[in-house]
ZASE-22299 format. One line per field, with one value per residue (C-alpha): residue in three letters; x, y, z. Coordinates in Angstrom, 3 decimals, decimal comma. Each point is the difference from the previous one (the first is absolute). Last residue first. Layout:
r = [ALA ...]
x = [X ...]
y = [Y ...]
z = [Z ...]
END
This chain:
r = [PRO LEU ASN ASP LEU LEU PRO PHE LEU TYR TYR LEU PHE ARG GLU THR VAL GLU VAL MET VAL VAL ASP SER PRO GLN LEU ARG VAL TRP GLU ALA SER TRP ILE GLY PRO GLN PRO SER ASP PRO VAL ALA THR ILE HIS SER PHE ASN LEU ALA LEU PHE ASP LYS LEU GLY PHE ASP TYR PHE SER ASP HIS PHE ILE LEU LEU SER PRO PHE ASP ALA ASN PRO ASN ALA THR PHE GLU VAL ALA ARG GLY ASP SER LEU GLU VAL GLN THR THR HIS SER GLU ALA PRO ARG ARG PRO MET LEU ARG TRP SER GLU ASP PRO ILE HIS SER VAL GLY LEU ILE ALA GLY MET ASP ARG PHE GLN GLU VAL TYR THR ALA ARG PHE GLU ALA ARG ARG TYR PRO ARG LEU ALA PRO TYR ARG ALA SER LEU ALA LYS ILE ILE GLU ARG TYR ALA VAL TYR ALA GLY ALA ASP ASN TRP HIS THR ASN VAL LYS TYR TYR VAL ASP ARG SER GLN SER ALA GLU ILE LEU ALA SER ARG LEU ASP LEU ILE ARG ALA LYS GLY HIS ALA GLN MET TYR ALA GLU PHE GLN ASP LEU ARG SER THR GLY SER LEU VAL PRO ILE GLU GLN PRO VAL TYR ARG ALA TYR ILE THR ASN LYS ASN PRO VAL VAL VAL VAL LEU LEU THR ARG GLY GLU SER ARG LEU TYR GLY ASP LEU ARG ASP LEU LYS GLU GLN LEU LEU GLN LEU GLN GLN PRO SER LEU PRO ASN THR HIS GLN TYR ASP GLN ILE SER GLU ASP GLY THR PRO LEU ILE TRP GLY LYS GLU GLY ILE VAL TYR PRO PRO PHE LEU ARG ASP GLY ALA LYS ARG ARG LEU ALA ASN PHE LEU GLN ILE LEU GLN HIS ARG GLY GLN PHE ASP THR SER PHE SER ALA LEU GLY SER THR SER THR VAL ALA PRO LEU ILE LEU LEU SER PHE THR VAL ILE VAL PHE LEU ILE PRO TYR LEU PRO TYR ARG THR LYS ALA VAL ALA SER ASN MET]
x = [35,648 -2,928 -0,365 -3,530 -1,098 0,472 -1,771 -3,091 -0,236 -0,512 -3,435 -1,199 0,072 -3,498 0,889 3,269 3,090 2,420 2,011 2,190 3,106 0,989 3,898 1,688 1,753 0,449 1,511 -1,707 -3,606 0,844 -0,162 -3,729 -0,314 -2,406 1,537 0,613 -2,441 -0,491 -3,525 1,747 -0,180 2,270 3,247 0,386 3,161 -0,421 2,423 -0,472 -3,881 -1,899 -0,120 0,576 -3,498 -1,548 1,890 -0,335 -4,441 -0,218 -1,086 2,927 -1,195 -3,661 2,142 0,733 2,352 2,233 1,629 3,080 0,310 2,697 -1,155 0,759 2,721 2,792 -1,951 2,164 -2,999 0,895 -1,789 0,713 -1,912 -0,444 -0,737 -0,638 0,263 2,537 3,233 -0,622 -0,651 0,934 -1,636 1,431 -1,881 0,785 -1,220 0,555 -3,187 -2,178 -1,236 -3,193 -1,068 -1,361 -3,300 -0,726 -3,322 -1,869 -3,650 -1,856 -2,326 -1,615 0,217 -2,975 -0,115 1,594 1,491 3,731 -1,328 -1,656 3,433 1,897 3,476 2,817 -2,200 2,943 1,065 -1,478 1,715 -1,355 2,376 0,748 0,530 -3,773 -0,653 2,220 2,596 -0,050 2,493 2,357 2,372 -1,720 0,334 -2,161 -3,371 1,534 -0,806 -3,723 -0,394 2,926 -1,669 -3,962 1,849 1,407 -2,844 -2,255 3,150 -0,370 -3,932 0,415 2,926 -2,095 -1,363 0,517 -2,599 0,172 -2,723 -1,825 3,476 -0,501 -0,179 -1,896 -1,146 -2,711 -1,527 2,711 1,974 -2,443 0,366 3,543 0,307 -2,241 1,330 3,896 0,103 3,420 0,685 1,689 1,432 -1,331 -2,048 -3,397 -3,332 1,558 1,875 -3,279 -1,920 2,318 0,251 -3,916 -0,641 2,691 -1,732 -3,203 -2,937 -3,551 -0,794 -1,451 0,893 -1,670 1,757 -3,479 0,232 3,218 2,810 0,234 -1,130 2,445 2,681 2,834 -0,925 -0,096 3,190 1,576 1,245 3,566 1,325 2,524 2,096 2,143 2,988 2,360 3,693 1,532 1,897 -2,306 -3,231 1,285 -0,553 -3,055 -1,837 1,728 -2,192 -2,719 -0,634 0,638 -2,550 -2,329 0,216 -0,064 -3,173 -1,970 0,990 -1,270 -2,957 -0,730 0,212 -3,021 -0,585 -3,691 -0,057 -1,260 2,697 2,672 -1,445 -0,223 3,607 1,160 2,852 -2,138 -3,205 1,691 -2,311 -0,156 -1,883 -2,305 -2,349 -1,240 2,190 1,750 1,012 3,635 1,896 -2,010 -2,327 -3,392 -1,828 -2,478 -2,582 -0,021 1,660 2,730 0,603 -0,421 2,957 1,968 -0,145 1,504 2,207 1,064 -0,247 2,363 2,471 0,424 0,071 3,257 0,487 1,622 -2,144 1,887 -1,817 1,884 -0,760 1,823 2,590 2,776 -0,807 -1,964 -1,045 -3,431 -0,291 -2,918 -3,191 -2,344 -0,075 -0,207 -2,572 -2,267 0,587 -0,626 -3,346 -1,613 0,652 -1,514 -3,195 0,136 0,588 -2,974 -2,664 1,712 0,771 0,970 2,429 -0,195 2,760 -0,486 2,173 -0,587 -1,321]
y = [-10,736 1,368 1,903 0,500 0,837 3,704 0,282 -2,089 1,957 3,259 -1,549 0,773 3,743 0,936 -1,505 1,787 -2,307 -0,353 -2,956 -0,800 -2,004 -0,459 -1,481 2,131 -1,834 3,185 -0,924 -3,447 1,387 3,049 -2,550 -0,351 3,127 3,066 2,181 -2,595 1,404 3,830 1,014 0,328 -1,080 0,706 -2,061 0,876 -1,614 0,354 -0,830 -0,138 -0,134 1,003 4,241 0,003 -1,849 3,171 2,519 -2,262 -0,156 3,782 0,339 -1,338 -3,500 0,713 0,783 -3,882 -1,951 -2,752 -0,549 -1,656 0,143 -0,653 -1,590 2,454 -1,342 2,274 3,504 2,043 0,826 0,399 0,643 -0,346 1,447 -1,485 2,673 -2,090 1,515 -2,470 1,399 -0,359 3,264 -0,888 1,538 0,353 0,010 0,036 -1,444 1,229 -0,815 2,841 -0,087 1,971 -1,219 2,414 -0,886 2,623 1,706 1,555 -0,389 1,321 2,899 -0,115 3,212 1,238 -1,919 0,770 -3,139 1,702 1,141 -3,429 -1,191 1,555 -1,060 0,060 0,814 1,992 -2,087 -0,822 -1,789 -3,190 -1,388 -3,606 -2,399 -0,185 -1,669 -3,056 -0,796 -3,291 -2,589 -2,420 -1,123 -3,990 0,196 -3,549 1,055 3,942 0,067 0,180 2,329 2,215 -0,250 1,060 2,811 1,309 0,117 1,795 2,274 0,943 0,645 1,986 1,771 0,690 -2,144 0,322 0,988 3,693 2,521 -1,632 -1,395 -3,197 -1,648 2,750 -0,945 -1,797 -1,826 -0,264 -2,479 -2,658 0,264 0,127 -3,305 -1,644 0,708 -0,333 -3,510 -1,667 -2,791 -2,918 -2,739 -3,581 0,113 -2,243 1,570 2,905 1,052 -0,536 1,883 3,016 0,558 -0,288 2,130 2,149 -0,065 1,047 -2,325 0,741 1,350 3,605 2,480 3,227 3,332 2,160 -0,249 2,222 -1,629 1,446 -3,125 -2,154 1,868 -2,895 -1,890 3,330 1,174 -3,412 -2,280 -0,682 -3,577 -1,331 -3,084 -1,259 -2,547 -1,206 -1,440 -2,906 -0,971 -2,722 2,366 2,418 -2,520 -1,372 3,381 1,073 -3,684 0,938 3,377 -1,853 -2,322 2,079 3,096 -2,627 -1,973 3,271 1,101 -3,127 -0,020 3,514 3,239 1,916 3,425 1,392 0,460 2,825 1,573 -1,844 1,377 3,217 0,020 -1,531 2,381 2,887 1,153 1,219 1,899 3,152 0,223 3,281 -1,334 -2,857 -0,533 2,300 -2,346 -0,084 -0,884 1,231 2,863 -1,794 2,461 1,629 1,914 3,322 1,372 -2,286 0,699 3,661 -0,654 -2,047 2,840 2,810 -2,342 -0,576 4,063 0,367 -2,260 1,752 3,217 1,629 -2,448 -3,412 -1,628 2,032 0,586 0,541 2,655 -0,597 2,580 -2,688 0,204 2,414 0,233 0,232 -0,085 -1,829 1,806 0,379 -3,879 -1,765 2,336 -0,381 -3,878 0,332 2,193 -2,258 -3,342 2,134 0,082 -3,150 -1,573 1,542 -2,158 -2,748 -3,604 -2,573 -2,676 -2,777 -2,394 -3,090 -2,457 -3,005 -3,352]
z = [9,364 -1,792 -3,167 -0,675 3,574 -0,361 -3,480 1,046 4,021 -1,942 -1,105 3,465 -0,719 0,963 3,753 0,459 0,081 3,047 -0,622 2,957 0,346 3,429 1,056 -2,442 -2,722 -2,369 -3,233 -0,148 0,633 -2,273 -3,125 0,776 -2,611 1,241 -2,242 -2,561 -3,045 0,545 1,271 3,380 3,656 2,242 1,530 3,997 1,639 4,150 2,235 3,617 0,247 2,381 0,254 -3,651 -0,777 1,199 -1,973 -3,131 0,748 0,159 -3,860 -1,758 0,302 -1,522 -2,844 -0,966 1,470 -0,116 3,544 0,781 3,906 2,696 3,558 2,954 2,625 -1,837 1,094 -1,982 -2,358 -3,865 -2,826 -3,644 -2,316 -3,849 -2,839 -2,877 -3,556 -1,977 0,981 3,555 2,550 3,208 2,733 4,002 3,247 3,495 2,949 3,630 1,341 1,352 3,439 0,034 -3,770 -1,961 -1,399 -2,887 -0,190 -3,324 1,351 -3,280 -0,325 -3,420 -1,225 -1,878 -3,693 -3,363 -0,572 0,722 3,110 1,361 -1,335 2,693 0,299 2,403 2,902 2,438 2,957 3,400 2,688 1,781 2,593 -0,366 3,148 1,065 -3,416 1,199 -1,363 -1,886 1,403 -1,819 2,027 0,385 -3,899 -1,569 2,361 -0,445 -3,522 -0,694 3,482 -2,079 -3,079 2,063 1,749 -2,979 -2,201 2,807 0,534 -4,426 1,001 2,212 -1,678 -3,200 -2,349 -3,909 -2,293 0,619 0,760 3,455 0,981 0,994 3,670 1,610 3,494 2,464 -2,741 -2,541 2,642 -0,588 -3,860 0,526 2,032 -2,434 -3,203 0,753 -1,838 1,249 -2,641 1,586 -2,384 -0,186 -2,291 -1,086 2,287 1,685 -3,026 -2,436 2,610 0,115 -3,539 -0,717 3,269 -1,794 -3,464 1,401 0,646 0,731 -3,416 -1,218 2,141 -0,562 -1,322 -0,250 3,633 0,309 1,723 3,492 1,901 -2,090 2,224 0,625 -3,247 -1,945 1,168 -1,057 1,794 0,786 -0,306 1,573 -0,898 2,692 -0,576 2,481 0,008 1,426 -3,518 -0,752 0,961 -2,357 -2,770 1,343 -0,261 -3,598 -0,769 1,508 -1,255 -3,289 -0,078 1,837 -2,651 -2,511 1,550 0,204 -3,365 -1,592 2,089 -1,500 2,278 -0,278 -1,197 0,183 4,205 0,084 2,327 -2,121 -3,076 1,469 1,092 -3,318 -0,665 0,228 1,930 3,066 2,685 1,370 3,123 0,083 2,742 -2,653 -3,086 -2,600 -2,753 -1,285 -2,813 -1,791 1,443 0,893 2,753 -2,474 1,627 -1,940 3,172 -0,746 -3,952 1,155 2,192 -2,495 -2,452 2,349 0,842 -3,441 -0,548 3,428 -1,655 -3,381 1,738 -1,689 -3,145 -0,440 -2,447 -2,547 -3,201 -3,353 -2,880 -3,277 -1,421 0,508 3,728 0,924 3,642 1,880 3,779 0,764 1,885 -3,420 -1,025 2,903 1,266 -2,811 0,521 3,763 -1,156 -2,697 2,359 3,315 -2,254 -1,515 3,358 1,497 -0,954 2,678 -1,792 2,624 0,658 1,822 0,569 -1,101 -0,581 -2,231 0,573]
END
């Protein structure tokens, strides 16, 4: 079944189209090149004009601004990268894909176990999954099973590799505080802390030195909001709690970044506590939104390999290059397919 994102036609649209088109023809700076007039798209007031147009659309009742939709209470939710398909459960994994993921993850898990190492796959929920209550009613859930539901159920029934699903912990935490930014697709520090706590708890049975810092061991520090999607989309400013959680007793960790010839920017973080295990993590952008700072408190050494559309960036060859105690794969729900290229070159 195809995804059904509701779109409504408004009688004001033809008028708005004429106004904006006329403005785009009059306002740009006109330059003469070889006797021909060319229009600059970087003219004074362009940004304000886009904001005005979006504000008029918003007042007309439109809420769809690809790749975003304005949800209930002004929450801005993503529609791109299959976020809506994930929410509506219209993009299932095939039985063959599920079996392939299970077999490859179990193969990696078996290899690491044979060396006394640990594999943990951490799936970060989409913002739409945690804040389903804010998704517009015009975007319904169309079936009962999501890709993440499929993946988790199949691994529980057939697999050996450990999958850490953060949905329940984040949904519970979201009842008392925001765990994702209202105007960004990522979690905030409160959400990253929940993930950190669950990760350390999942590994502590194997590594007794691991203990998650308690929430009281951090102080909340307000920082400037880095992006106001509300203003960009022409709606009123959306207040967003932009708080960083800073440890009261910070670890003396040090991070260096190495730019490789194939486009990778791999980070190496060292913590002087030698009692902690070491970590190799394959990650996407959620790691950079707070999670890496929390994990730096509990691992003696972290090698962080980012994802990228370029082939080979998530190559499992890093498992051999960095013989860390723990190998972690952090992947967002809507990017589950990233696991396929990662597992192509297993040890």
